[in-house]
C-alpha positions in Angstrom: -133.3 -80.8 96.1 -131.4 -77.5 96.1 -132.7 -74.9 93.6 -129.6 -73.8 91.6 -131.6 -71.6 89.3 -131.7 -68.6 91.6 -128.9 -66.0 92.0 -128.0 -67.5 95.4 -128.3 -71.0 94.1 -125.9 -70.2 91.3 -123.4 -68.9 93.8 -123.8 -72.0 95.9 -123.2 -74.2 92.8 -120.2 -72.2 91.8 -118.6 -72.9 95.2 -119.4 -76.6 94.8 -117.7 -76.6 91.4 -114.7 -74.5 92.3 -113.7 -74.8 96.0 -110.9 -77.2 96.9 -112.0 -77.9 100.5 -115.3 -77.9 102.3 -115.7 -77.9 106.1 -117.6 -81.1 107.0 -119.2 -80.9 110.4 -120.5 -84.0 112.1 -121.7 -84.4 115.7 -119.5 -86.3 118.2 -120.5 -88.8 120.8 -120.8 -86.0 123.3 -123.0 -84.1 120.9 -120.5 -81.3 120.1 -119.9 -80.2 116.5 -116.8 -81.6 115.0 -115.8 -79.6 111.9 -112.9 -80.7 109.6 -111.8 -79.7 106.1 -112.2 -82.5 103.5 -111.8 -83.0 99.8 -115.0 -83.4 97.9 -116.8 -83.3 94.6 -120.4 -82.5 93.6 -121.8 -85.5 91.9 -125.3 -86.8 91.3 -127.0 -84.1 93.4 -124.8 -85.0 96.3 -121.4 -84.2 97.9 -119.0 -87.1 97.6 -116.2 -87.4 100.2 -113.6 -90.2 100.6 -112.4 -91.1 104.1 -110.3 -93.6 106.0 -112.8 -96.1 107.3 -111.5 -95.7 110.9 -111.9 -91.9 110.9 -113.9 -90.3 113.7 -116.2 -88.6 111.2 -117.4 -92.1 110.1 -118.3 -93.2 113.6 -120.0 -89.8 114.1 -122.2 -90.0 111.0 -123.2 -93.5 111.8 -124.7 -92.3 115.1 -125.8 -88.8 113.9 -126.2 -88.7 110.1 -127.3 -85.0 110.0 -124.3 -82.9 109.0 -123.4 -79.4 107.8 -120.9 -78.3 105.3 -119.6 -74.8 104.6 -116.8 -73.1 102.7 -114.0 -70.8 103.9 -114.5 -67.1 103.6 -112.1 -64.2 104.1 -112.4 -60.7 105.3 -113.7 -59.3 102.0 -117.3 -58.0 102.4 -118.2 -59.5 99.0 -117.3 -63.1 100.0 -120.3 -65.5 99.8 -121.2 -67.5 102.9 -122.7 -70.8 101.9 -123.9 -73.4 104.4 -125.4 -76.7 103.4 -127.2 -79.1 105.8 -128.1 -82.6 104.9 -127.9 -86.3 105.6 -124.6 -88.2 105.3 -124.4 -91.9 104.5 -121.8 -94.5 103.6 -122.0 -95.2 99.9 -121.0 -98.8 99.5 -121.7 -98.7 95.8 -119.3 -95.9 95.0 -116.2 -96.8 92.9 -112.8 -96.2 94.5 -111.6 -92.6 94.4 -109.1 -93.2 91.6 -111.9 -94.4 89.4 -114.0 -91.2 89.9 -112.5 -89.1 87.1 -113.8 -85.7 88.5 -112.3 -86.5 91.9 -109.0 -87.6 90.4 -108.7 -84.6 88.2 -109.4 -82.3 91.1 -107.1 -83.9 93.6 -104.3 -85.5 91.6 -101.8 -82.9 92.7 -102.9 -83.1 96.3 -102.7 -86.9 96.3 -99.1 -86.7 94.9 -98.3 -84.1 97.6 -99.2 -86.9 100.2 -96.6 -89.1 98.5 -99.3 -91.4 97.3 -100.5 -92.8 94.0 -104.2 -92.5 93.1 -104.4 -96.3 93.8 -102.7 -96.1 97.2 -104.9 -93.1 98.1 -108.0 -95.2 97.2 -106.8 -98.0 99.4 -106.2 -95.8 102.4 -109.3 -93.5 101.8 -111.5 -96.4 100.9 -114.8 -95.3 102.4 -117.1 -93.2 100.3 -119.4 -90.8 102.1 -122.3 -89.2 100.2 -124.0 -86.1 101.6 -127.5 -85.3 100.3 -128.1 -81.7 101.0 -131.6 -80.8 102.2 -131.2 -77.1 102.7 -128.7 -74.4 101.8 -128.5 -71.0 103.4 -126.1 -68.1 103.3 -125.6 -64.4 102.5 
């Protein structure tokens, strides 16, 4: 469990609550890191991501469930660097994306920008991935 009561923990939680993308890094079959930006929400002490079932990241995490996630930073010296490490698993019990109100509220405009409805997005991105962070670091 991540301690969000510290100053750093509060910054990490703020990023989880406010960022639009997180970089999700899995390990490929050749053991090289494979980062990709994904949509996410913080829910039930975990990071919830929806994916196409045939995406490479799904195959990667089935073989190597240890993952890392981090947020974009810019050239400003006061920008926080936040890196989570944890374990990813398929969440077969998660409802479809369009039934997760926090996810739908956050990404409704993005889904429309893909020329999709929430329901068609849920059909295409039908696999829920849940990452349970074990550590957070940053500066």
